[in-house]
C-alpha positions in Angstrom: 60.4 -212.4 -41.3 62.5 -214.0 -43.6 66.0 -215.2 -42.7 68.4 -214.6 -45.9 71.5 -215.6 -46.7 73.1 -212.3 -46.8 71.4 -212.0 -43.3 73.0 -214.6 -42.3 76.7 -214.4 -43.6 76.6 -210.3 -42.3 75.4 -212.1 -38.8 78.1 -214.6 -39.0 80.5 -211.8 -40.3 79.9 -209.2 -37.7 80.0 -212.1 -34.7 83.4 -213.5 -35.2 85.9 -212.0 -32.7 88.3 -209.7 -34.5 92.2 -210.4 -33.4 95.3 -209.5 -33.7 98.6 -210.2 -32.1 101.9 -208.8 -31.2 105.6 -210.0 -29.5 106.5 -208.4 -26.2 109.5 -207.0 -25.0 110.8 -210.5 -24.3 109.6 -211.9 -26.9 106.2 -213.7 -26.0 103.8 -213.6 -28.5 100.1 -212.6 -27.2 96.6 -212.6 -29.0 94.7 -208.8 -28.7 91.1 -209.1 -29.2 88.7 -205.7 -29.6 87.6 -205.3 -26.4 90.7 -204.8 -24.8 91.5 -208.8 -23.3 94.5 -210.1 -24.3 96.2 -214.0 -23.5 99.4 -216.4 -25.2 97.4 -218.4 -26.6 93.8 -218.0 -28.2 92.4 -220.9 -26.3 93.0 -219.0 -23.2 90.2 -216.6 -23.8 86.7 -217.4 -22.5 84.0 -218.4 -24.3 81.1 -215.7 -25.5 77.8 -216.2 -26.1 77.6 -216.5 -30.2 74.9 -214.5 -32.1 73.2 -217.6 -33.3 73.6 -220.1 -30.2 69.7 -219.8 -30.0 70.4 -222.6 -33.3 71.6 -225.1 -30.3 68.6 -225.0 -28.7 66.5 -228.3 -29.6 62.3 -228.3 -29.8 60.7 -231.4 -28.0 58.3 -231.3 -31.4 54.7 -234.2 -31.1 54.7 -236.4 -34.4 51.6 -237.1 -35.8 50.0 -240.1 -37.3 47.2 -238.6 -39.0 48.5 -237.4 -42.6 47.1 -234.3 -44.2 45.6 -232.6 -47.4 44.4 -230.6 -49.8 41.1 -229.4 -49.0 38.3 -230.3 -51.4 37.2 -226.9 -51.5 40.9 -225.2 -52.5 40.1 -225.8 -56.1 42.4 -222.0 -56.8 46.5 -222.7 -57.1 49.6 -221.1 -57.2 53.4 -221.8 -57.9 56.3 -220.7 -56.5 58.9 -218.8 -58.6 61.3 -221.4 -57.3 59.2 -224.4 -58.6 59.7 -226.8 -55.7 55.8 -225.9 -54.4 53.0 -224.9 -54.7 49.6 -224.0 -52.8 45.9 -224.6 -52.8 42.9 -222.1 -51.6 39.2 -221.6 -51.3 38.9 -218.4 -53.5 35.8 -218.1 -51.1 37.3 -217.4 -48.2 41.0 -216.0 -48.7 41.6 -212.6 -51.4 44.7 -213.0 -52.4 46.9 -208.9 -51.8 49.7 -207.5 -52.8 52.6 -208.9 -50.9 54.1 -206.2 -50.1 51.2 -204.9 -48.2 52.1 -207.4 -45.0 55.6 -208.4 -46.2 58.3 -206.9 -47.9 59.9 -210.0 -48.4 56.7 -212.1 -48.9 56.1 -214.6 -52.3 52.3 -215.1 -51.6 49.7 -213.0 -49.2 46.7 -213.5 -48.7 43.6 -212.4 -46.4 40.8 -213.1 -45.1 37.4 -212.4 -46.9 35.4 -212.3 -43.4 37.9 -212.2 -41.2 40.4 -210.2 -40.1 43.6 -213.4 -40.6 46.3 -212.2 -42.7 49.4 -214.8 -44.6 52.0 -214.5 -45.9 54.1 -217.0 -47.6 57.9 -216.7 -47.7 60.6 -218.9 -49.9 64.2 -218.4 -51.0 66.3 -220.6 -52.3 68.7 -221.1 -49.8 68.2 -224.4 -48.0 68.1 -223.7 -44.2 67.3 -226.4 -42.8 63.7 -227.6 -41.1 64.8 -227.5 -37.3 66.7 -224.6 -37.4 64.0 -221.9 -40.0 61.1 -223.0 -37.3 64.4 -222.1 -34.2 65.0 -218.3 -36.9 61.4 -217.7 -37.2 60.7 -217.8 -33.3 64.1 -215.9 -33.0 63.3 -212.9 -35.4 59.7 -212.5 -33.7 61.7 -212.1 -30.0 64.7 -209.7 -31.4 62.7 -207.6 -33.6 59.0 -207.5 -31.7 60.9 -206.9 -28.3 59.1 -209.3 -26.9 58.6 -213.4 -25.7 57.3 -216.0 -27.9 55.7 -219.0 -26.2 55.5 -221.8 -28.2 51.8 -223.7 -28.0 52.4 -226.9 -30.3 55.4 -228.0 -32.0 54.4 -230.6 -33.9 55.9 -232.6 -37.1 53.4 -233.7 -39.8 53.1 -235.2 -43.4 50.6 -232.5 -45.0 50.2 -234.0 -48.7 53.7 -236.4 -48.9 55.9 -234.4 -46.8 57.1 -233.5 -43.9 56.4 -230.6 -42.2 56.9 -228.4 -39.3 54.0 -227.3 -37.6 54.4 -224.4 -35.0 52.1 -222.2 -33.0 53.4 -219.5 -31.0 52.0 -216.6 -28.7 53.5 -213.1 -28.4 51.9 -210.5 -26.9 52.4 -206.7 -28.9 51.4 -203.4 -26.8 48.9 -205.3 -25.4 47.6 -207.4 -27.8 47.5 -211.3 -28.0 48.4 -212.7 -30.9 49.1 -216.3 -32.3 51.6 -217.2 -35.6 50.1 -220.7 -36.8 53.1 -221.5 -39.5 54.3 -224.2 -41.2 57.9 -224.4 -42.3 59.4 -226.9 -44.1 63.5 -226.4 -46.0 65.4 -229.1 -48.5 67.7 -228.8 -51.2 65.9 -226.8 -53.3 64.6 -224.1 -51.0 62.7 -222.9 -48.1 59.1 -222.2 -47.5 57.1 -220.2 -44.4 53.5 -220.3 -44.9 52.7 -218.0 -42.2 49.2 -217.3 -40.6 48.7 -214.4 -37.4 45.6 -213.2 -35.9 44.6 -212.3 -32.3 44.9 -214.9 -29.7 40.4 -215.4 -29.7 40.6 -215.4 -33.3 43.1 -217.9 -33.5 40.4 -220.3 -31.6 37.5 -219.9 -33.6 38.9 -219.7 -37.8 41.7 -222.7 -36.6 39.7 -225.4 -38.8 39.9 -222.7 -41.6 43.7 -221.8 -41.1 44.7 -225.7 -41.0 42.3 -226.0 -44.3 44.4 -223.5 -46.0 47.8 -224.4 -44.7 46.7 -228.1 -45.7 47.1 -227.2 -49.0 50.8 -226.7 -49.7 52.0 -229.1 -51.2 56.0 -229.7 -52.0 56.4 -231.3 -55.5 58.3 -234.7 -55.8 62.3 -234.3 -56.2 
């Protein structure tokens, strides 16, 4: 569920209201819109709901005082091609799989060796903003899967010295209750979504293992 710069620009361009102007026989200038309406002044047009208005919503975050760090069992590591983060993981618990197997846009992907937990790490060079990337992720699930997302947790966590957002979302997909448990980070070097997903009952059972994996992300110092 990547939200790339090219897609952002495309959405902005199609959401803009096209407008032309004309002069009436009486010499008045009017502004004509694609939907057939017109006005004497641009400001007379009623405000329309923008396609990116969901970015104006606000989430309430719980700021956790406990710092989190890489698990002692996480001996294996991988580094992003963008250079601003790496991930440590326990290869006895997680196995790497071809990213396209889970998400065409993922840089890395994992599956649990003894459970049905799936993991995708998506990254890009654009700075989207810590709060925005979380809102975008929620909106993409709702729009792409045509379902309503429930926010279970929204937390600010200090993980290996960097403040990240942890977002836990649940939704119904054709009768299957799923939970996405993810870390989000963004700065001027780029943006990363570290996302895990599984069935609700398995998330409750394996939450500790999921968090051990998520805590393996290390954002490099600027």
